[in-house]
Each structure stands twice: as C-alpha cells, then as structure tokens.
C-alpha positions as CSV (number, residue, x, y, z in Angstrom):
1,X,-95.5,-33.4,19.8
2,X,-95.7,-31.9,16.3
3,X,-97.6,-28.6,16.1
4,X,-100.0,-28.4,13.2
5,X,-101.2,-25.0,12.0
6,X,-105.0,-24.9,11.4
7,X,-106.3,-23.8,7.9
8,X,-107.6,-20.7,9.6
9,X,-104.2,-20.0,11.0
10,X,-102.6,-20.5,7.6
11,X,-105.0,-18.1,6.0
12,X,-104.3,-15.5,8.6
13,X,-100.6,-15.8,8.1
14,X,-101.0,-15.5,4.3
15,X,-103.2,-12.4,4.7
16,X,-100.6,-10.8,7.0
17,X,-97.8,-11.6,4.6
18,X,-99.8,-10.1,1.7
19,X,-100.5,-7.0,3.7
20,X,-96.9,-6.6,4.6
21,X,-95.8,-7.1,1.0
22,X,-98.2,-4.4,-0.1
23,X,-97.0,-2.0,2.6
24,X,-93.4,-2.4,1.7
25,X,-94.1,-2.2,-2.0
26,X,-95.7,1.2,-1.4
27,X,-92.7,2.4,0.6
28,X,-90.3,1.2,-2.1
29,X,-92.2,2.9,-4.9
30,X,-92.5,6.0,-2.9
31,X,-88.8,6.1,-2.2
32,X,-87.9,5.5,-5.9
33,X,-90.5,7.7,-7.7
34,X,-91.9,10.0,-5.1
35,X,-95.1,9.4,-3.2
36,X,-97.3,11.5,-5.5
37,X,-96.4,9.3,-8.4
38,X,-97.4,6.1,-6.6
39,X,-100.8,4.5,-7.5
40,X,-102.7,1.6,-6.1
41,X,-102.2,-0.2,-9.5
42,X,-98.4,0.2,-9.2
43,X,-98.3,-1.0,-5.6
44,X,-100.3,-4.1,-6.5
45,X,-98.1,-4.8,-9.5
46,X,-95.0,-4.4,-7.4
47,X,-96.3,-6.8,-4.8
48,X,-97.5,-9.3,-7.4
49,X,-101.2,-9.1,-6.7
50,X,-104.2,-7.6,-8.4
51,X,-105.5,-4.0,-7.7
52,X,-108.6,-5.6,-6.4
53,X,-106.5,-7.5,-3.8
54,X,-104.8,-4.2,-2.9
55,X,-108.2,-2.6,-2.1
56,X,-109.2,-5.7,0.0
57,X,-106.4,-4.7,2.4
58,X,-106.1,-0.9,2.1
59,X,-108.5,1.9,1.2
60,X,-105.7,4.0,-0.3
61,X,-101.9,4.3,-0.8
62,X,-101.5,6.3,2.5
63,X,-102.8,3.4,4.5
64,X,-100.4,1.1,2.7
65,X,-97.3,3.3,3.5
66,X,-98.3,3.7,7.1
67,X,-98.9,0.0,7.6
68,X,-95.3,-0.7,8.5
69,X,-95.3,2.0,11.2
70,X,-98.7,0.7,12.6
71,X,-97.5,-2.9,12.8
72,X,-94.3,-1.9,14.6
73,X,-96.2,0.1,17.2
74,X,-98.8,-2.6,17.8
75,X,-96.0,-5.1,18.2
76,X,-94.8,-3.3,21.3
77,X,-98.2,-3.5,22.8
78,X,-98.6,-7.2,22.1
79,X,-95.1,-8.1,23.2
80,X,-95.5,-6.2,26.5
81,X,-98.8,-8.0,27.2
82,X,-96.9,-11.3,26.7
83,X,-94.2,-10.6,29.2
84,X,-94.4,-12.1,32.7
85,X,-96.7,-10.0,34.9
86,X,-94.2,-10.1,37.8
87,X,-91.3,-8.8,35.7
88,X,-90.2,-5.2,36.4
89,X,-91.6,-3.0,33.8
90,X,-88.2,-1.5,32.9
91,X,-86.9,-5.1,32.3
92,X,-89.8,-5.9,30.1
93,X,-89.5,-2.8,27.9
94,X,-85.7,-3.2,27.6
95,X,-86.1,-6.9,26.6
96,X,-88.7,-6.0,24.0
97,X,-86.6,-3.1,22.5
98,X,-83.4,-5.2,22.3
99,X,-85.1,-8.2,20.7
100,X,-86.9,-6.1,18.1
101,X,-83.7,-4.4,16.9
102,X,-81.6,-7.5,17.1
103,X,-84.1,-9.7,15.3
104,X,-82.3,-11.1,12.2
105,X,-85.5,-11.3,10.3
106,X,-86.2,-7.6,10.7
107,X,-84.7,-5.1,8.3
108,X,-84.2,-1.8,10.1
109,X,-83.5,-0.1,6.7
110,X,-87.1,-0.8,5.8
111,X,-88.3,1.0,9.0
112,X,-86.1,4.0,8.2
113,X,-87.2,4.1,4.5
114,X,-90.9,4.2,5.7
115,X,-90.1,6.9,8.2
116,X,-88.2,9.1,5.7
117,X,-91.0,8.8,3.1
118,X,-93.7,9.8,5.7
119,X,-91.7,12.7,7.0
120,X,-91.2,14.1,3.5
121,X,-94.9,14.1,2.8
122,X,-97.2,16.5,4.8
123,X,-100.3,14.5,4.2
124,X,-98.7,11.3,5.3
125,X,-97.2,13.0,8.3
126,X,-100.6,14.3,9.4
127,X,-102.0,10.8,9.1
128,X,-99.1,9.4,11.1
129,X,-99.7,11.8,13.9
130,X,-103.3,10.8,14.1
131,X,-102.3,7.2,14.2
132,X,-99.6,7.9,16.7
133,X,-102.0,9.2,19.3
134,X,-104.1,6.0,19.3
135,X,-101.2,3.7,19.2
136,X,-99.2,5.3,22.0
137,X,-102.3,5.2,24.1
138,X,-102.5,1.5,23.7
139,X,-98.9,1.0,24.9
140,X,-99.6,3.5,27.7
141,X,-102.6,1.4,28.7
142,X,-100.5,-1.8,28.8
143,X,-97.9,0.0,30.9
144,X,-100.6,1.3,33.3
145,X,-102.1,-2.2,33.6
146,X,-98.7,-3.7,34.5
147,X,-97.8,-0.9,37.0
148,X,-101.2,-0.5,38.7
149,X,-101.6,3.1,37.4
150,X,-104.1,5.0,35.4
151,X,-103.3,6.3,31.9
152,X,-105.7,9.2,32.3
153,X,-104.7,10.4,35.7
154,X,-101.1,9.3,36.4
155,X,-98.0,10.7,34.9
156,X,-96.0,7.5,35.2
157,X,-97.3,5.4,32.3
158,X,-97.4,8.5,30.1
159,X,-93.8,9.5,31.0
160,X,-92.5,6.0,30.7
161,X,-93.8,5.3,27.2
162,X,-92.5,8.7,26.0
163,X,-89.1,8.1,27.6
164,X,-88.8,4.6,26.1
165,X,-89.9,5.8,22.7
166,X,-87.5,8.7,22.8
167,X,-84.6,6.4,23.8
168,X,-85.2,4.0,21.0
169,X,-85.5,6.8,18.4
170,X,-82.4,8.5,19.6
171,X,-80.4,5.2,19.6
172,X,-81.5,4.3,16.1
173,X,-80.9,7.8,14.8
174,X,-77.3,7.6,16.0
175,X,-76.9,4.2,14.5
176,X,-78.2,5.2,11.0
177,X,-76.0,8.3,10.9
178,X,-72.9,6.7,12.2
179,X,-70.9,6.2,9.0
180,X,-68.1,4.5,10.9
181,X,-70.5,1.8,12.2
182,X,-68.8,1.9,15.6
183,X,-71.9,0.7,17.5
184,X,-74.7,-1.8,16.8
185,X,-78.4,-1.0,17.3
186,X,-78.4,-3.5,20.2
187,X,-75.5,-1.8,22.0
188,X,-77.0,1.6,21.6
189,X,-80.4,0.5,22.8
190,X,-78.8,-1.2,25.9
191,X,-76.8,2.0,26.6
192,X,-79.9,4.2,26.2
193,X,-81.9,2.1,28.7
194,X,-79.0,1.9,31.1
195,X,-78.7,5.7,31.1
196,X,-82.5,6.2,31.6
197,X,-82.6,3.8,34.5
198,X,-79.6,5.5,36.1
199,X,-81.5,8.8,35.9
200,X,-79.6,10.2,33.0
201,X,-76.4,11.1,34.9
202,X,-74.4,13.9,33.4
203,X,-71.5,12.6,31.2
204,X,-68.1,12.2,32.9
205,X,-66.0,15.3,32.6
206,X,-68.9,17.7,32.6
207,X,-69.9,19.4,35.8
208,X,-73.4,20.4,36.4
209,X,-74.3,23.8,34.9
210,X,-70.9,24.1,33.3
211,X,-70.4,25.9,30.0
212,X,-67.4,26.0,27.7
213,X,-65.0,28.8,28.3
214,X,-65.1,31.5,25.6
215,X,-62.1,31.7,23.4
216,X,-59.9,34.6,24.3
217,X,-57.4,35.7,21.7
218,X,-53.8,35.9,22.9
219,X,-52.0,39.2,23.2
220,X,-49.7,38.1,20.4
221,X,-52.7,37.5,18.2
222,X,-54.1,40.9,19.1
223,X,-50.9,42.6,18.2
224,X,-51.0,40.9,14.8
225,X,-54.6,41.9,14.1
C-alpha cells in the first residue's frame, strides 16, 4: 500500500523545515560574526525567507539559536515514548543514544556549533539553563512512567536521566577533541553505556584508592644539584 501524506502533514513538515533552517542560520551567523552582530533580518536573509516569516516562528534571535538544542532534547522524550513498554529502560536509552549519533542525516558539527555559541554568550546560557530544567523534567517523567517511579519523590528517574545525559556529553566531548579520530561517536556511546551498566568499574591497572608514587630524585641527581 502506498502511503500518502495529507496536506496538513505536508504543511507541518514544511513548517518544521523552515524552523530548522532559521535555527541553523542563526547559529551559522553567530559563529561567523558573533552573536551580538546577528539580527532577525540577517537570519531571515540567510535562510531565504522574509523577516516577517522569521517572527512567525521565533520572537527573537535567542529563541532561534536555542531551537536546535530544544529539538534535540525533545527528540529523546519522543523516541523514548515510542520504544516498546516491555523493553528494559537501559536498553531503550542506549538504543536511542546510538541511533541519534549514528544517524547519517544528522550533522553533529551543527550540534557542537550551537553549543559553543550558547556557552560563549551569558544571555544565551541563562536561557538555555531555564530551558534545560523543563526539558530534562520531560525526559525524567518519561523514564518514571516506564519504570513505575515518581519523578518528584524517587531518585531513580532523576539519577538515570542525569547519568545518561552525562555519558552522552562525555562521549561526544572526547570524540570532538580527538584529533587522531581513533573512535567513532557510536563506539564511544556504546562504551559509555557499557561502563555505566557495569557500575563504572575502576580501569584495569588502577587499584582502588591508589595514587601515583611521588617522584624521588636519585642520589646521583642529588649530588649533581
């Protein structure tokens, strides 16, 4: 059977594409010229739409820059709700993380460009923190629903969403700073989840509580001092 997208569905897809284009245009311009120099007019021109169209989607340039971060966070919530209810929660979150970073249609460089722009601007960072609270709660609520816990009274859904978010961030930070390109984002995410599920065992060759031995100069070195 051939699937036919309804006119309403097509309009929604077009609106989403326009919103995404405006968001990434804002990030590109901010990266190239500095956020303070970016205007709504410039963002609209970069995305190939009118300034009026820009204001149909965003109230200001801050919202446009933060759009990419908001969409990425909401995607986690939507994808988790779509996973089988009988699937172990760790398996669901691992599957989502791996598929997001391995998606050939997703440019991780865009994600990092948005993150760097936000971190470099105090006003954007403050807005992001406000957004982060509401978005992480949505994911926490989805985790609580799946695990039969309460986001307001139980540690588990709160700890799990923080652990998973930290694991993904740590893995991607290593990937983006690894000039040798020794590991892929997927491999790092898989390793991060494996370590979390194993209880973060101490790396081999390091005993619990051990510290490096201090360097003691040799007697020959002392004599030459």
